[in-house]
C-alpha positions in Angstrom: -33.2 11.6 -25.5 -34.8 14.8 -23.9 -33.1 17.6 -22.0 -34.1 20.8 -20.1 -34.5 23.9 -22.3 -31.4 26.3 -22.1 -31.8 29.3 -20.0 -29.5 31.8 -18.1 -29.2 35.1 -16.9 -26.4 36.0 -18.6 -27.4 37.5 -21.9 -24.2 36.6 -23.8 -23.4 33.0 -23.4 -20.0 31.6 -23.5 -18.8 29.4 -26.4 -16.1 26.9 -25.8 -15.5 23.5 -27.9 -15.5 21.3 -24.6 -17.2 21.4 -21.2 -15.9 18.9 -18.8 -18.3 18.1 -15.9 -16.3 17.0 -12.9 -12.7 17.6 -11.7 -11.6 14.1 -10.5 -8.7 12.3 -12.1 -10.5 11.5 -15.5 -11.8 15.3 -15.8 -8.5 17.0 -15.0 -6.2 14.7 -17.1 -8.7 15.4 -20.0 -8.5 19.3 -19.4 -4.8 19.1 -19.3 -4.7 17.0 -22.4 -7.1 19.7 -24.2 -5.0 22.7 -22.8 -1.8 21.4 -24.1 -3.1 21.4 -27.5 -4.5 24.9 -27.2 -8.3 23.7 -27.1 -10.2 25.6 -24.9 -12.4 23.9 -22.2 -14.3 24.6 -19.1 -14.3 22.4 -16.0 -17.3 22.4 -13.7 -16.9 20.9 -10.3 -19.6 21.0 -7.4 -17.0 20.7 -4.5 -14.4 23.2 -3.4 -10.7 23.0 -4.8 -9.7 22.3 -0.9 -12.2 19.5 -0.7 -11.1 17.3 -4.0 -7.5 18.0 -3.0 -8.1 16.4 0.4 -10.9 13.7 -0.7 -9.5 10.2 0.2 -9.7 7.8 -2.6 -7.5 5.0 -4.2 -3.6 5.2 -4.3 -2.3 2.6 -6.6 -1.4 3.4 -10.2 -0.3 1.0 -12.7 3.0 1.4 -14.7 1.3 1.9 -18.1 -1.1 4.9 -16.5 1.9 6.7 -15.1 4.0 6.5 -18.4 0.6 8.0 -20.0 0.9 10.9 -17.6 4.5 11.2 -18.2 4.3 11.5 -21.8 1.7 14.3 -21.3 3.9 16.3 -19.0 1.8 15.5 -15.9 3.8 13.1 -13.9 7.2 15.1 -12.8 5.8 15.3 -9.0 4.2 11.8 -9.1 7.6 10.5 -10.1 9.5 12.1 -7.5 7.3 11.2 -4.6 5.6 7.9 -5.6 6.6 4.7 -4.1 7.4 1.9 -6.6 6.1 -1.5 -5.4 7.7 -4.5 -7.1 5.9 -7.6 -4.8 2.6 -8.2 -3.2 2.0 -10.7 -0.3 -0.8 -13.1 0.2 -1.4 -14.4 3.8 -3.4 -17.5 4.7 -2.8 -20.5 7.0 -1.0 -18.4 9.2 1.8 -18.1 6.6 2.9 -15.2 4.3 3.5 -16.0 0.7 5.5 -13.6 -1.5 4.6 -12.9 -5.2 7.4 -11.1 -6.9 5.8 -9.5 -10.1 8.5 -7.3 -11.4 10.6 -10.4 -11.5 7.8 -12.1 -13.6 7.0 -9.4 -15.8 9.3 -6.6 -15.8 6.8 -4.1 -14.3 5.9 -2.5 -11.0 3.1 -0.5 -9.4 3.2 3.1 -8.1 1.7 4.0 -4.8 0.2 7.7 -5.2 -2.7 8.6 -3.1 -5.4 10.3 -5.4 -5.5 13.5 -3.5 -2.0 13.9 -4.3 -2.6 13.4 -8.1 -5.4 15.6 -8.1 -3.5 18.4 -6.3 -0.7 18.2 -9.2 -3.5 18.0 -12.1 -5.4 21.0 -10.8 -2.4 23.0 -10.3 -1.1 22.1 -13.7 -4.2 23.0 -15.4 -5.4 25.8 -13.7 -2.2 27.5 -12.5 0.4 26.5 -15.0 -1.9 26.1 -18.2 -4.5 28.6 -17.4 -7.3 26.4 -17.8 -10.7 27.6 -16.7 -12.2 25.9 -14.0 -15.5 26.7 -11.6 -15.6 25.2 -8.2 -18.9 24.9 -6.2 -21.0 25.2 -9.0 -24.8 24.2 -8.4 -27.7 22.8 -10.4 -25.7 22.0 -13.6 -27.8 21.1 -16.4 -27.0 19.6 -19.7 -28.9 20.6 -23.0 -29.2 19.6 -26.6 -27.2 16.5 -26.4 -28.5 14.9 -29.3 -27.9 18.0 -31.2 -24.8 19.4 -33.1 -24.8 22.5 -30.5 -24.9 21.1 -26.9 -24.9 23.2 -23.8 -24.4 23.3 -20.4 -25.8 25.8 -17.7 -25.0 26.0 -13.8 -25.6 28.5 -11.0 -22.4 30.3 -10.3 -21.7 30.3 -6.5 -20.3 33.7 -6.3 -22.9 35.4 -7.9 -26.1 33.3 -7.8 -26.8 33.7 -11.4 -27.5 31.2 -14.2 -24.5 30.8 -16.7 -25.1 29.2 -20.0 -22.1 27.5 -21.9 -22.5 26.5 -25.4 -20.0 23.9 -26.8 -19.3 21.2 -29.2 -18.7 18.5 -26.8 -19.6 17.5 -23.1 -17.5 15.1 -21.2 -19.3 13.5 -18.1 -16.4 12.9 -15.5 -18.6 13.7 -12.6 -18.8 10.0 -11.0 -21.5 7.5 -10.5 -23.9 9.8 -8.9 -23.4 12.9 -11.1 -25.5 15.0 -13.2 -24.5 13.2 -16.6 -25.6 10.0 -15.4 -29.2 11.3 -14.8 -29.5 12.0 -18.6 -28.9 8.8 -20.0 -31.6 7.7 -22.6 -33.5 4.3 -22.2 -31.3 2.8 -24.9 -28.3 2.8 -22.3 -27.3 -0.5 -20.8 -26.0 -0.6 -17.3 -24.8 -4.0 -16.2 -24.6 -4.3 -12.5 -23.1 -6.7 -9.9 -23.2 -6.7 -6.3 -20.5 -8.9 -4.3 -22.9 -9.1 -1.4 -20.1 -8.0 0.9 -18.7 -4.6 2.5 -15.3 -3.5 3.3 -14.5 -1.5 6.3 -11.9 1.3 4.9 -9.6 2.5 7.3 -6.8 5.1 7.2 -4.4 4.6 10.4 -1.9 6.8 11.5 0.7 4.2 11.7 3.7 3.4 9.7 3.3 0.6 7.2 3.9 -2.8 8.7 5.1 -4.4 5.3 7.2 -3.0 2.5 4.3 -4.2 0.0 0.7 -4.5 -0.1 -0.7 -7.4 1.9 -3.7 -9.4 1.3 -5.2 -11.5 4.3 -7.5 -14.6 3.3 -9.1 -15.5 6.5 -12.3 -17.4 7.5 -13.2 -14.5 9.5 -13.1 -12.3 6.4 -10.7 -10.5 4.1 -8.1 -7.9 5.4 -6.1 -5.6 3.3 -2.6 -3.5 4.0 -1.4 -0.9 1.6 1.0 1.7 2.3 0.1 5.4 1.6 3.0 7.2 3.3 5.7 6.7 5.6 3.4 7.9 8.3 -0.2 6.5 7.4 -1.4 3.1 6.3 -4.5 2.0 4.5 -6.3 -0.6 5.9 -9.5 -2.8 4.7 -11.5 -5.4 6.7 -14.3 -7.3 5.2 -17.7 -6.6 7.0 -21.4 -7.0 6.2 -22.7 -4.4 3.7 -24.3 -1.3 5.1 -22.4 -1.9 8.3 -22.1 0.9 10.6 -18.8 2.2 11.3 -19.4 3.3 14.7 -19.7 -0.4 15.5 -16.1 -0.6 14.8 -14.1 0.8 17.7 -10.3 1.2 17.9 -9.8 -2.1 19.9 -12.0 -4.1 17.7 -10.5 -2.9 14.5 -6.8 -3.9 15.5 -8.1 -7.2 17.0 -9.4 -8.2 13.7 -6.6 -6.9 11.7 -3.9 -8.4 13.7 -5.9 -11.7 13.3 -6.8 -11.7 9.7 -3.3 -10.4 8.6 -1.3 -12.3 11.3 1.6 -14.8 10.0 3.4 -17.1 12.2 7.0 -15.6 10.9 6.0 -11.9 11.2 5.4 -9.5 14.1 2.2 -7.8 14.8 1.0 -4.9 13.1 2.2 -1.5 14.3 -1.1 0.1 15.7 -1.9 3.8 15.6 -4.9 6.3 15.8 -7.8 5.5 13.2 -8.5 9.0 11.0 -10.9 7.3 8.6 -13.7 4.9 9.0 -16.1 4.1 6.4 -18.0 1.3 4.9 -17.9 0.4 1.3 -20.3 -1.9 -0.2 -18.6 -3.9 -2.9 -20.4 -3.6 -6.4 -19.7 -3.0 -10.1 -21.5 -1.7 -12.9 -20.8 -0.8 -16.4 -22.6 1.7 -18.8 -22.8 0.6 -22.4 -22.1 2.3 -24.9 -20.0 5.2 -23.3 -21.3 8.0 -25.8 -24.6 9.4 -26.2 -24.7 12.0 -28.8 -22.4 14.7 -28.0 -22.0 13.4 -24.4 -19.0 11.1 -23.6 -18.6 9.6 -20.4 -15.4 8.9 -18.5 -14.2 7.3 -15.3 -16.9 6.4 -12.7 -19.5 8.0 -14.4 -19.2 5.1 -17.2 -18.2 2.3 -15.2 -17.8 1.8 -11.3 -15.2 -0.9 -10.2 -15.1 -1.9 -6.7 -11.6 -1.3 -5.1 -11.1 -5.2 -5.1 -8.2 -5.0 -7.4 -7.4 -1.3 -7.2 -8.4 -0.5 -11.1 -10.6 2.5 -10.6 -8.3 5.4 -11.1 -6.5 3.6 -13.7 -9.4 3.1 -15.9 -10.3 6.7 -15.2 -7.0 7.9 -16.6 -7.3 5.3 -19.6 -10.6 6.9 -20.9 -9.0 10.4 -20.4 -6.2 9.4 -22.5 -8.4 8.1 -25.3 -10.8 10.9 -24.9 -8.4 13.7 -24.9 -6.4 12.3 -27.9 -9.9 11.6 -29.9 -11.2 15.3 -29.4 -7.8 17.0 -30.0 -7.5 14.8 -33.3 -11.3 16.0 -34.1 -11.2 19.5 -33.1 -7.6 20.4 -34.7 -7.4 18.2 -37.8 -10.9 17.0 -38.3 -10.0 13.6 -37.8 -13.0 11.3 -36.4 -11.4 7.9 -35.9 -10.5 8.3 -32.0 -13.8 9.8 -31.1 -15.8 7.1 -33.2 -13.8 4.3 -31.6 -13.6 5.4 -28.0 -16.4 3.5 -26.4 -15.3 0.4 -27.9 -11.6 0.7 -27.0 -12.5 2.0 -23.4 -14.9 -0.8 -22.7 -12.3 -3.5 -23.9 -10.2 -2.9 -21.0 -13.2 -2.1 -18.7 -14.4 -5.5 -19.2 -11.1 -7.2 -18.8 -10.8 -5.4 -15.4 -14.3 -6.2 -14.2 -13.5 -9.8 -15.0 -10.4 -9.9 -12.8 -12.2 -8.0 -10.0 -14.6 -10.9 -9.9 -12.0 -13.5 -10.1 -10.1 -11.8 -7.4 -13.1 -11.4 -5.3 -13.5 -15.0 -5.1 -10.0 -15.4 -3.8 -10.4 -12.7 -1.2 -14.2 -13.8 0.3 -14.4 -17.4 -0.5 -12.4 -18.6 2.7 -15.0 -16.5 4.7 -18.2 -17.4 2.6 -19.4 -20.1 5.0 -19.5 -22.6 2.3 -17.1 -25.5 2.6 -16.6 -25.9 -1.2 -15.9 -22.3 -2.0 -13.5 -22.2 0.8 -11.6 -25.3 -0.4 -11.6 -23.9 -4.1 -10.4 -20.6 -2.8 -7.3 -22.2 -1.1 -6.8 -24.5 -4.4 -6.6 -21.3 -6.3 -4.1 -19.6 -3.8 -1.8 -22.6 -3.6 -1.7 -22.9 -7.5 -0.7 -19.3 -7.8 2.5 -20.1 -5.9 3.2 -23.5 -7.2 2.8 -23.1 -11.1 5.0 -20.1 -12.6 2.6 -19.9 -15.3 -0.3 -19.1 -13.0 2.0 -16.5 -11.5 2.8 -14.7 -14.6 -1.1 -14.8 -15.9 -1.9 -13.3 -12.5 0.9 -10.6 -12.4 -0.2 -9.6 -15.8 -3.8 -9.0 -14.7 -2.9 -7.4 -11.4 -0.3 -4.9 -13.6 -2.7 -4.3 -16.2 -0.2 -5.5 -18.7 -1.9 -8.5 -20.0 -3.3 -8.5 -24.0 -6.6 -6.7 -24.3 -9.3 -8.4 -26.0 
């Protein structure tokens, strides 16, 4: 493993126990855990604070993830405003089919758009807990990760100077395209999967048309409905990968949504102005292991999960909980067990969620595959889900993330 030689204009490099690269849910949760234990750290973020607080991302949080935030004093505002969802709905053959997963398991989901969670985490870390954070940094470089004395350098946007921070650990929380992914050694194993479909991700200035998440299984392609607020709804439409969002004008979008999410006993969707349109290519990847020397990966830097099962933000929080607790134990008590077991513990949940995402993708996309056999087995899976209580419970546990981990 080779890295750039440390350099900086600053004559006195800063020294901190931990440098966190990336201010998403994983990095900010980790920073808050460290600050609560009086462990100094620095968060480096390439974007501005305003940008990360407004960036549209996922909005579904599993109950265990929210309880983990709550135990760490990070969920007060979230619990006040997050919606609780206890059911989901599948629509196929022009009929709706409700699955009351709270009745089956005693657990529920929270709906909290990622920008709101990030805003809360930034405020708690920087404003309430006095954590150090630098926004808009450029040319971040990592040094000496295979030594006991790693370092991170970056260009300060205000002064234009190169700054160097020496540390004991680097946390790579900067996503699948971040700098921490560029320094992985040849020994890193990256498992990839491409579903071969795209989703047109939409935000509509329209109230939700259902009181729960709705999945439309249709020969024309998958469609999804997810409430974001009383005034805004997230929609998804299956489309060819790499499709141009401009090929989906207002009238075409709403015609497809009305068709794919239609049910004989439900009124049409409430339409509104489209305030976001972007195409997501559905693919996954997993980096193994998640630790390389003194570099610990977390969130999308370690594993990307397509939004098929709404697992990405939950996995990022799971990583942050385990890494934060492990670093605190090591840095305050000298106990290495948490850090030593970090990668294995994270990957158990990662692979469980990857498998569920793959299963759910077949349910979502099989009916529109053009393959009569896949379409038939897709409908068989759906019918079993609503005919067999044991099948419904098994689905609900995986959907909620409450099933036993391997």
